[in-house]
C-alpha positions in Angstrom: 7.0 -112.0 -82.6 9.7 -112.1 -85.3 8.5 -115.5 -86.5 5.0 -114.1 -87.0 6.3 -111.2 -89.0 8.5 -113.5 -91.2 5.5 -115.8 -91.7 3.3 -113.0 -92.8 6.0 -111.6 -95.1 6.4 -115.1 -96.6 2.7 -115.5 -97.2 2.5 -112.0 -98.7 5.4 -112.8 -101.1 3.7 -116.0 -102.2 0.5 -114.1 -102.9 2.4 -111.5 -105.0 4.0 -114.3 -107.1 0.6 -115.7 -108.0 -0.7 -112.3 -108.9 1.9 -112.1 -111.7 0.5 -115.1 -113.6 -2.0 -114.2 -116.3 -4.4 -116.0 -118.5 -4.9 -114.0 -121.7 -7.3 -114.5 -124.6 -6.7 -112.4 -127.7 -5.1 -111.9 -131.1 -1.4 -112.2 -131.9 0.2 -109.2 -133.7 3.6 -108.1 -134.9 4.4 -104.5 -133.8 7.2 -102.1 -134.5 9.2 -101.6 -137.7 12.0 -103.7 -139.1 14.5 -104.5 -137.7 12.9 -103.7 -134.3 9.7 -105.8 -134.4 8.2 -107.8 -131.5 5.2 -110.1 -131.0 2.3 -109.0 -128.8 -1.0 -110.4 -127.7 -3.9 -107.9 -127.5 -6.1 -109.1 -124.7 -9.7 -109.1 -126.0 -11.3 -108.0 -122.7 -9.0 -105.1 -121.8 -7.5 -104.3 -125.2 -4.1 -104.1 -123.5 -1.0 -105.2 -125.4 1.5 -107.6 -123.8 5.0 -108.2 -125.4 5.8 -111.9 -125.6 9.5 -112.3 -125.0 9.6 -116.1 -125.8 7.4 -116.0 -128.9 9.9 -118.2 -130.9 9.6 -121.0 -128.4 5.9 -121.4 -129.4 6.2 -120.3 -133.0 3.8 -117.4 -132.3 5.2 -115.3 -135.2 3.4 -117.8 -137.5 0.1 -117.3 -135.7 -0.5 -113.6 -136.5 -4.1 -112.5 -136.3 -5.2 -115.8 -134.7 -7.2 -115.8 -131.5 -5.3 -117.7 -128.9 -5.5 -118.4 -125.2 -2.2 -118.1 -123.3 -1.0 -118.8 -119.8 1.9 -116.4 -119.0 3.8 -114.8 -116.2 4.7 -111.1 -116.0 8.5 -110.5 -116.5 8.5 -106.7 -116.5 5.6 -104.3 -115.8 5.0 -101.4 -118.3 6.4 -98.1 -117.2 4.2 -96.1 -119.6 1.2 -96.6 -121.9 3.6 -96.6 -124.9 5.6 -99.6 -123.7 3.8 -102.9 -123.4 4.2 -105.2 -120.3 6.6 -108.0 -121.0 5.4 -111.5 -120.5 6.8 -115.1 -120.8 4.4 -117.6 -122.2 4.0 -120.8 -120.1 1.4 -122.5 -122.2 -0.7 -122.1 -125.4 -4.1 -123.6 -125.2 
């Protein structure tokens, strides 16, 4: 019985991990005011902003107002509508 529970728990955790991967299509913007700026992508279907924590790795600060398609994983979910969800970009298409 314990093996069944552990197996189900393991499968549930694998499913949760996949749910945190996103494919976003939208514009890149710089938000905030100096010196506290950050790079976001505004998803064109939901109009939700996602803060990109590794924007420098892909030179996304140079791609402001460009329409891009990103594969990313969620690092930290938003706790309010004023704070964007933090993501790590895996690939820029």
